[in-house]
N, C-alpha and C positions, 0 to 999 in steps of 0.2 A: 582251691575253690570248694571242692567237695568236703574237705576237712572243716572249712569255715561253716558251711551249712550244717554239718553234723554237730559241730560244737554249739552253734546257736540253737539247734533243735534240742540238744541235751540240756542246755541252760534253761530253755523255755519249759521243757518237760519237768525239770526239777522245781522250777518256780511254781508251775501250775499244780504239781503234786503237793507241794508244801502248803499251797493256799486252799486246797480242796478239803481241808478238815472242816466239814460242815456239821452243824448240830441237827438234831431231829426236830427242831422247832418248826411248826407249820405256818405260823403267822410271823411276818416280818415286822419288827418294831425297832425303834431307836434310830440313831443317825446312821446313814449308809457308810459302809467301809469303802474307802477310795483306794483303788489299785492303780499305780502308775509306774512307768518305767521309761527310760530313754531309748528311743528307737530311731534308727536311720530310715527316713522315708524318702530321701532323695539320694542321688549319687550311687556309688557302686554297692552300697549296703542296702539299697531300697528293696530289692526282692525279698531278702530275708526279713527285713523289718516289717514289711507289709504282711508277710505270712504270720509273723509273731503277733501283729496287731489283730489279725483275723482270728487267730487261735485264742487270744485273750478275750475277744468279744464272744466267741462261742462258749468259752469256759464261764464267763460272766452270766450269760443267758441260762446256761445249764444249772449253775449254782443257784441263781435266783428262782428258777422254776422248782427247785427242790427245797425252797424255804430260806435261802440266803446262807450267809456265813455267820455262824454263831447267832442265828436268829435275826441277823441284820442284812438288809439288801446290799449288794455289791455294785458299785459304779466304777467305770474307768475314768481316770482323771486326766483330762487333756488341757493343755494350756492354750 
């Protein structure tokens, strides 16, 4: 169980680090960049999935507060 959480944490950190490449643009323009992923929000994988969902939300808010990604706002894509 601990290995699964560590693996999910590592994957989430790698994903967020790769997406954190922001530009110095102060004004957000253009179409938003949609970020989405498959997360388990029910069942045995729900605790880790909900933590990742919260982490992506925090990252999204932080990136948008700094001007967006490549000058474009970031939104999370939910079905």
